[in-house]
PAKOLLUM-366769 format. One record per residue (C-alpha): residue in three letters; z negated, x, y. Coordinates in steps of 0.001 Angstrom, whole numbers, plus 524288, in hexadecimal, padded with zeros to 5 digits. Layout:
BEGIN
ALAZXY/...
***
This chain:
BEGIN
MET86FBCA7FE676315/ARG87871A753675D2F/LEU886DFA770775E85/ASP88928A69D37657C/LYS87E7EA6C6C76F54/PHE883B4A7A4F7725E/LEU89167A74D177487/LYS88C07A6AC177E14/VAL8826BA73F078563/SER88D33A7EA8786AB/ARG89704A744278AB7/LEU8A0FDA78A5780DD/ILE8A172A6A8B77D6A/LYS89C71A6125787FF/ARG8952DA56EF77FB4/ARG88C20A594A773D0/THR891DBA4D4076C92/LEU89F75A52F776E07/ALA89A7EA600576927/LYS89459A597375D4D/GLU8A130A521B75A33/VAL8A9B2A5E5375B72/SER8A0AAA66AB752F4/ASP89F3DA5C0774878/GLN8ADBEA5B59747CE/GLY8AE43A698A743B3/ARG8B48DA6E8B74FBF/ILE8AA0AA7838752F7/GLU8A71DA857C74C01/ILE89B7AA8E4E74DB4/ASN89F0FA9CC5749B5/GLY8AA91A974974199/LYS8A355A8CBF73A5C/GLU8A4A3A7E3373CDB/ALA898FCA794174465/LYS89245A6BAC74605/ALA88B64A66FA75236/SER87E3AA6A7074CD8/SER881CAA78A9749AB/THR879A6A82AD75063/VAL87FCAA8C0675A23/LYS87A8EA98EB75F0E/VAL87DF4AA3A876847/GLY889E0AAB8F762EE/ASP88F95AA07875B3D/GLU89E37A9DDA75CFD/LEU8A2FEA8FFD75EA2/THR8B0A5A8B4B75C4A/ILE8B353A7DDF761E9/ARG8BFBBA75E875FCE/LEU8C120A6B7D76AAF/GLY8CE11A645A76BC7/GLN8D8E4A6EC076D57/ARG8CF44A7A0E77030/LYS8C812A8379767F6/ILE8BC6AA8AB576ED1/THR8B52BA959D76963/ALA8A836A98A077041/ARG89C8FAA24A76E02/ILE88F02A9D23770C2/ASP88849AA67A77A81/ARG87C43A9E3C77E04/ILE8750DA926F779DC/GLN86D5FA898478368/ASP86840A7BD0781CB/THR86D66A77E878F31/THR875EBA7DD47993B/ARG87C4FA7B1A7A5D3/LYS88A95A79237A6B5/GLU88CD9A85FB7ADCA/GLU885F6A8D817A2EF/ALA88B87A86957973F/ALA89744A8FDA795ED/GLU88DD7A9B5679487/MET88920A96237874F/TYR895F8A9A5278084/THR8A1BEAA2DC781C5/ILE8AF50A9DE577EA9/ILE8B5B4AA7517753E/ASN8C26BAA02877335/GLU8C8A6A937D77756/GLU8D5FAA8EE7771BA/ARG8DE7AA82B777139/ILE8E0FAA7DE276328/GLY8E8F5A731D75CEB/GLN8F5FCA6E1E762AE/SER8FF6EA778975C17/GLU90CFBA785576144/PHE91845A736D75908/PRO921F0A7DFB7553C/PHE92E83A7656758DE/
***
């Protein structure tokens, strides 16, 4: 499955156009390598997504073409979620 479609179906990113923009800006990695929207994802892949001030690492557990809102979170497991950016000034 394409990366942008997986992100939309799993609801990690709500809109496919936004998923495409984010991936084409180089803010998504699959297994440590920069990924484009057309990259193929499979079960077991690890995604790292940088959105705003957050960095999310998730493992793909299941791939489906369509899913209901209640079942979307079962398609992946969040491994790590952290805030990035905004460093404090040492004054």
